[in-house]
NUKE-157782 format. One record per residue (C-alpha): residue in one letter; z negated, x, y. Coordinates in steps of 0.2 Angstrom, whole numbers, padded with zeros to 4 digits, always signed. Each point is the difference from the previous one (the first is absolute). Layout:
BEGIN
AZXY...
***
This chain:
BEGIN
M-0423+0245+0035P-0018-0002+0007T-0003+0000+0018P-0005+0017+0007F-0018-0004-0001N-0006-0016-0007I-0017-0003+0008P-0007-0018+0002S+0007-0007+0016N-0016+0002+0010T+0004+0008+0017K-0017+0008+0001A+0001+0007-0017H+0018+0006+0003H-0005+0009+0016N-0015+0009-0009T+0011+0006-0013M+0013+0006+0012S-0013+0009+0010S-0006+0008-0016L+0017+0006-0004V+0002+0008+0017F-0017+0008-0002F+0006+0007-0017L+0016+0007+0008Q-0010+0009+0013L-0011+0009-0012L+0013+0004-0013F+0014+0006+0011I-0006+0003+0018V-0016+0009-0004P+0008+0012-0012L+0015+0002+0011A-0012+0006+0014L-0009+0011-0011G+0016+0008-0007L+0007+0003+0017N-0015+0010+0005H+0000+0010-0016P+0005+0019+0003N+0011+0000-0016C+0009-0016+0003D+0018+0007-0001L+0005-0003-0018T+0014+0013+0001K-0013+0013+0002T-0010-0005-0016Q-0004+0015-0011D+0005-0004-0018Q-0007+0011-0013G+0007+0007-0016S+0010-0014-0008T-0010-0014+0008L+0006-0010+0014R-0011-0012+0011I+0005-0018-0001F-0001-0011+0016H+0001-0018+0002I+0014-0006+0012D-0012-0008+0011S-0013+0014+0000P-0006+0005+0017C+0010+0016+0001S+0016-0007-0007P+0015+0001+0012F+0007-0016-0008K-0014-0012+0004S+0004-0015+0010S-0001+0002+0018S-0005-0018+0002P-0011-0004-0015L+0002-0017-0008S-0014-0012-0003W-0008+0001-0017E+0008-0016-0006A+0017+0005+0006R-0001+0017-0008V-0005-0007-0017L+0014-0012+0001K+0012+0013+0004T-0006+0011-0014L+0001-0014-0012A+0018-0003+0005Q+0005+0018-0003D-0009+0000-0017Q+0010-0015-0005A+0016+0008+0005R-0005+0015-0010L-0005-0010-0015E+0017-0009+0000Y+0009+0016+0001L-0010+0007-0015G+0002-0015-0010N+0018-0003+0002L+0003+0019-0002V-0007+0001-0018A+0009-0016-0005K+0018+0004+0006R+0003+0019-0003S-0004+0012-0014V+0002+0016+0011V-0005+0001+0018P+0001+0018+0006I-0008-0002+0017A-0009-0012+0011S+0009-0015+0008G+0004-0002+0018R-0014-0013+0001Q-0013+0012-0006M+0006+0012+0013L+0000-0013+0014Q-0018-0006-0004S-0016+0005+0009T-0010+0011-0010T-0019+0003-0002Y-0004+0018-0004I+0007+0016+0008V-0001+0019-0004K+0006+0015+0010V+0014+0011-0006L+0010+0015+0007I+0019+0000-0001G+0012+0013+0004T+0001+0018+0006P-0009+0002+0012A-0011-0015-0006Q+0000-0017+0009T-0015-0011-0003L+0003-0018-0006L-0012-0013-0005L+0008-0009-0016A-0006-0016-0008M-0007+0003-0018D+0008-0012-0012T-0004+0000-0019S+0014-0012-0004S+0014+0009+0009D+0012+0013-0007V+0006+0010+0015A-0005+0007+0017W+0008-0008+0015I+0000+0009+0016P+0006-0007+0017C+0011+0014+0007S+0005+0004+0018G+0014-0010+0007C-0003-0014-0012V+0006-0016+0008G-0014-0013-0001C-0014+0012-0005P-0015+0004+0011S+0005+0016+0010N-0017+0008+0002T-0004+0002-0019A+0017+0007-0007F+0003+0016-0009S+0013+0011+0008P+0012+0008-0013A+0008+0011+0013K-0016+0009+0003S-0003+0005-0018T+0009+0015-0007S-0004-0006-0018F+0008-0017+0002K+0016-0005-0010N+0009-0016-0005V+0002-0003-0018S+0018+0001-0006C+0009-0014-0008S+0002+0010-0016A-0019+0002-0002P-0009-0010-0014Q-0012-0007+0013C+0014-0009+0008K+0002-0011-0016Q-0018-0005+0002V+0002-0010+0016P+0008-0017+0002N+0017-0002+0007P+0004+0018+0003T+0014+0004+0012C+0009+0016+0004G+0009-0001+0017G-0003+0019+0001R-0007+0012-0012A-0018-0007+0002C-0007-0013-0010S-0004-0016+0010F-0005-0018-0005N-0004-0017+0006L-0013-0013-0004T+0000-0018+0005Y-0014-0013-0002G+0004-0017+0007S+0007+0003+0018S-0007+0017+0001S+0007+0017-0005I-0003+0018+0001A+0012+0015-0001A-0006+0017-0005N+0006+0017-0006L-0007+0008-0015S-0008+0017+0006Q-0011+0014-0005D-0013+0011+0009T-0016+0009-0003I-0015-0012+0000R-0018+0006+0000L-0014-0011-0006A-0017+0008+0004S+0003+0018-0006D+0014-0003-0011P+0018+0003+0005I+0014-0009-0009K+0017+0007+0003A+0016-0010+0000F-0009-0016-0001T+0012-0015+0000F-0003-0015+0012G+0010-0013+0009C+0003+0005+0018V+0002-0017+0008N+0013-0001+0014K+0002-0018+0003V-0009-0017-0001A+0009-0016+0004G-0002-0019-0001G-0014-0012-0002S-0016+0000+0010T-0009+0014-0010I+0001+0018+0005P-0006+0015-0010P-0018+0005+0003P-0002+0015+0011Q-0006+0011-0015G+0010+0005-0015L-0004-0003-0018L-0006+0011-0014G+0003-0007-0017L-0012+0004-0014G+0008-0010-0014R+0008+0006-0016G+0018+0000+0005P+0011+0015+0001L+0000+0003+0018S-0019-0004+0002L-0012+0014+0006M-0008+0001-0018S+0017+0002-0008Q+0007+0013+0013A-0016+0010+0000Q-0004-0002-0019S-0001+0019-0002I-0014+0001+0013Y-0010-0017-0003K+0004-0003-0018S+0003-0019+0004T-0018-0002+0004F-0009-0006+0016S-0015-0010+0005Y-0005-0009+0016C-0015-0009+0007L+0003-0013+0013P-0014-0002+0013S-0009-0016+0004F+0008-0011+0013R-0017+0000+0009S-0001+0019+0001L+0002+0006+0018A+0009+0016-0006F+0012-0010-0011S+0003+0016-0010G+0002+0004-0018S+0009+0013-0010L+0015+0003-0011R-0002+0014-0013L+0016+0007-0007G+0001+0008-0017P-0012+0001-0015T-0012+0012+0008S-0016-0005+0010Q+0001-0018-0008P-0016-0009-0003L-0008+0003-0017R-0009-0016-0002V+0015-0012-0002K+0003-0014-0012Y+0018-0003-0005T+0012-0014-0005P+0017+0003-0007L+0015+0000+0012L+0014-0011-0007K+0018+0003+0002N+0011-0014+0006P+0019+0003-0001R+0003-0014+0013R-0010+0010+0013S-0003+0017-0007S-0008+0007+0016L-0014-0013+0001Y-0017+0004-0007Y-0004-0014-0013V-0016-0002-0009N-0007-0012-0013L-0011-0013+0008V-0009-0008-0014A-0013-0011+0008I-0009-0004+0017R-0018-0003+0002V-0009-0010+0014G-0018+0005+0001R-0005+0000-0019K+0013-0013-0005V+0016+0006-0008V+0013-0013+0007D+0011-0009-0012L+0018+0005+0004P+0017-0004-0007P+0005+0016-0010A+0018-0001+0005A-0005+0000+0019I-0008+0018-0002A+0011+0007-0014F+0011+0015+0002N+0018-0005-0003P+0013+0014+0001S+0014-0012-0003T-0004-0010+0016G-0009+0013+0010A-0016-0011+0001G-0017+0009-0001T-0013+0008+0011I+0003+0015+0012F-0010+0010+0012D+0008+0001+0017S-0005+0008+0016G+0012-0009+0011T-0007-0018-0003V-0016-0004+0009Y-0007-0015-0009T+0000-0002-0019R+0012-0013-0007L-0002-0008-0016A+0012-0012-0010K-0005-0018+0006P-0009-0005-0016V-0010+0016-0001Y-0004-0001+0019E-0005-0019-0002A-0012+0004-0015V-0008+0014+0009R-0002-0009+0017N-0008-0015-0008E-0013+0010-0009F-0003+0010+0016R-0003-0016+0009K-0012-0006-0013R-0010+0016+0002V-0001+0001+0019K-0017-0004+0007P-0005-0011+0008H+0010-0012-0011T+0001-0012+0015A+0011+0013+0010V+0015-0008+0007V+0017+0006-0006T+0014+0002+0014S+0016+0010+0000L+0010+0013+0010G+0018+0001-0003G+0002+0006-0019F-0019+0001-0002D-0006-0016-0006T-0018+0005-0003C-0009+0003+0017Y-0017-0005+0005T-0009-0004+0016G-0018+0007+0000Q-0009+0014-0010V+0004+0000-0018T-0004+0011-0015V+0015+0004-0011P+0001+0006-0018T+0009+0016-0005I+0017-0001-0008T+0004+0012-0014F+0018+0004-0005M-0001+0005-0018F+0014+0012-0006K+0001+0008-0017G-0013+0014+0001V-0007-0002+0017N-0008-0014+0011M+0003-0001+0019T-0015-0009+0008L+0003-0006+0018P-0015-0002+0011A+0000-0012+0015D+0008+0013+0012N+0016+0001-0012L+0001-0019-0001M-0005-0008+0016L+0008+0000+0018H-0014-0007+0011S-0004-0001+0019T-0015+0010+0006A-0009-0016+0007G+0000-0007-0018S+0010-0015+0004T+0015+0003-0011S+0003+0009-0016C+0016+0000-0011L+0003+0005-0018A+0013+0013+0003I+0010-0003-0016A+0015-0013-0001A+0012-0007-0012A+0016+0010-0003P+0016-0008+0006E+0008-0012-0013N+0018+0000+0007V+0005+0016-0009N+0007+0003-0017S-0015+0011-0006V-0017-0001+0006V-0010+0016+0002N-0019+0001+0002V-0004+0013+0013I-0016+0009+0002A+0001+0004+0019S-0007+0012+0013M-0015-0010+0006Q-0006-0002-0018Q+0003+0018-0003Q-0010+0006+0015N-0014+0013-0005Y+0007+0002-0017R+0009+0016-0005V+0016-0004-0009L+0007+0014-0011I+0018-0001-0005D+0003+0012-0015V+0018-0003-0006P+0001+0014-0013N-0015-0007-0009G+0006-0018+0003R-0016-0006+0008L-0008-0007+0016G-0018+0005+0004L-0013-0009+0011A-0016+0007+0007R-0011-0007+0014E+0000+0011+0015R-0006-0002+0018C+0016+0007+0009S-0003-0005+0018
***
């Protein structure tokens, strides 16, 4: 494991680097925060969504109620995100290898921090909640009032909703959750991950997304979190996967298992993008690649990655490392919940080595930051990286590739090797690399579409 920041042991150089990081922190977090607090429409719960389109906000956006009250340094924030990504990748990799049917997200996914949030209205009369958008989860989780271990100020109150009801043990949905129990007539279940556990009732209520009401929407009403050092994030979770309890499955008659999203640039002061539900109002100029079905993780959005180009050079990759393998769960997915793209180690190393060759000036010194092993001190010019899928190419400019300090002292390639201590390695095209692309998921036609779009 490399040291947090392997810079030559020169005290003055180290001091200058740390000063640059602090300066970057001030510009990236403090300045937008100050602008956001003075914005007249800073309350995200008052956001006016239109039609079947919801605004997407970054968890650290200026108006987000979940932003940290004591911002971390840039270095600490990157390391924290890398650790969360690592845990998520281990979860996804182990998941596809060990189980053929996984009806809903695991406790670990529930307990993790999240990146993008949308506003929903739940109950009658409606209560406003901000839920995390997750394309790799299959269910909605909502912290409910009275929950032990949940944040109290963001919970949904079932007692205040006249349309709320618990799902009975005899309902088919009760068979779609793990470890269901029936101490009373309501279906409840428990999930454990390591030393952490959550308990929830399977419940139903009306949920409204923009202008669309969905009656008897089934979700997990979380009532207890215990063990470990991790607590659930204050927001709930809105699953957009392909499982039977996901939003896309429950609202199939309305949205036809079709949606698109555009994630904003990390540099945007507004940090807002959009989630469009249903086949209408989707972009016309879209290029598609087939969606692949993986029985080991049927809810994930797999695609066929055929090659990767750095600049104009198509990198020589071991075919097995990018191949889709339904018998093991290996392959390539698009995921909104992972921040930095991860590639199987031999793929990453080949791409990284070609990237280093093409960075200018060639004399740039390579350093590391946690899991990022291709960082530079000083100004550098970087090549594009293009993910080549069957039918469509996704070319990433510098903004989608590099984390860098405003002072120009430090920049890192924001792609890393996938963890190897899993039974099935999954390549993940993550949210930073997806920024300012509209990603269209069209399940009925078995395709994933990509189009460049400024969505900040």
